[in-house]
C-alpha positions in Angstrom: -15.5 16.8 -14.7 -17.5 14.0 -16.4 -15.6 10.9 -17.4 -16.4 9.3 -20.8 -17.1 5.6 -21.1 -13.8 5.1 -22.9 -11.9 6.9 -20.1 -13.6 4.7 -17.5 -12.8 1.5 -19.4 -9.2 2.7 -19.7 -9.0 3.3 -15.9 -10.4 -0.2 -15.4 -7.8 -1.7 -17.6 -5.0 0.1 -15.8 -6.4 -1.2 -12.5 -6.8 -4.7 -14.1 -10.5 -4.7 -13.4 -12.9 -6.4 -15.8 -16.2 -4.5 -15.8 -19.5 -5.5 -17.4 -21.5 -2.9 -19.3 -23.7 -2.2 -16.3 -20.6 -1.9 -14.0 -18.9 0.4 -16.4 -21.9 2.8 -16.3 -22.0 2.8 -12.4 -18.2 3.2 -12.2 -18.3 6.0 -14.6 -20.9 7.8 -12.5 -19.0 7.1 -9.2 -15.7 8.3 -10.5 -17.2 11.4 -12.0 -18.8 12.2 -8.7 -15.5 11.7 -6.9 -13.7 14.0 -9.4 -16.4 16.7 -8.8 -15.5 16.7 -5.1 -11.8 17.0 -5.9 -12.6 20.0 -8.2 -13.9 21.9 -5.2 -10.3 21.9 -3.9 -9.2 23.9 -7.0 -11.4 26.7 -5.8 -9.4 27.2 -2.6 -6.8 30.1 -2.5 -3.6 28.4 -1.3 -1.2 31.0 -2.5 0.1 31.9 1.0 -0.2 28.4 2.5 3.0 26.5 3.0 3.0 22.8 1.9 2.4 20.5 4.8 4.4 17.2 5.1 2.8 16.2 8.4 0.3 17.8 10.8 1.2 16.3 14.2 4.3 18.3 14.8 5.9 15.2 16.2 9.5 14.5 15.5 11.6 11.4 15.6 13.8 10.8 18.6 16.9 9.0 17.5 19.3 7.1 19.7 22.9 6.1 19.0 23.4 2.5 17.8 25.1 0.4 20.4 27.0 -2.7 19.7 25.8 -5.6 21.9 27.2 -9.0 22.4 26.1 -11.3 19.5 23.0 -13.2 20.3 23.0 -16.3 18.3 21.3 -19.6 18.7 22.8 -23.0 18.1 21.5 -25.1 15.3 19.6 -27.4 17.7 18.1 -24.4 19.5 17.0 -22.9 16.2 15.3 -26.1 15.0 13.8 -26.9 18.4 10.4 -25.3 17.5 10.4 -26.2 13.8 7.3 -28.3 13.0 9.3 -30.3 10.4 13.0 -30.7 10.0 15.3 -33.0 8.0 19.0 -33.6 8.3 19.5 -30.4 10.4 17.5 -28.1 8.2 14.0 -26.7 8.2 11.7 -28.9 6.0 9.0 -27.0 4.1 6.5 -27.9 1.4 7.8 -27.6 -2.2 6.9 -24.3 -3.9 6.8 -25.6 -7.4 
């Protein structure tokens, strides 16, 4: 499949990429080449092949959740490694 210049520009807009005229030509060529590789997959006979979700045959091993004693820090312990603090709170630079 050969992409047109307008299709390439549309893809670039969707990706929020600004392309020069030269870059558009190269990108058009590169994307067309990639699509040709993908078209090869259409030639495969996959009628009797089950869809594959994963290939490692590993499965998750779950454990029961266990309630442990609460592990909390006091305010002074929490602030002990804070680079900046003010009136018992973390002090951070303004965002705005």
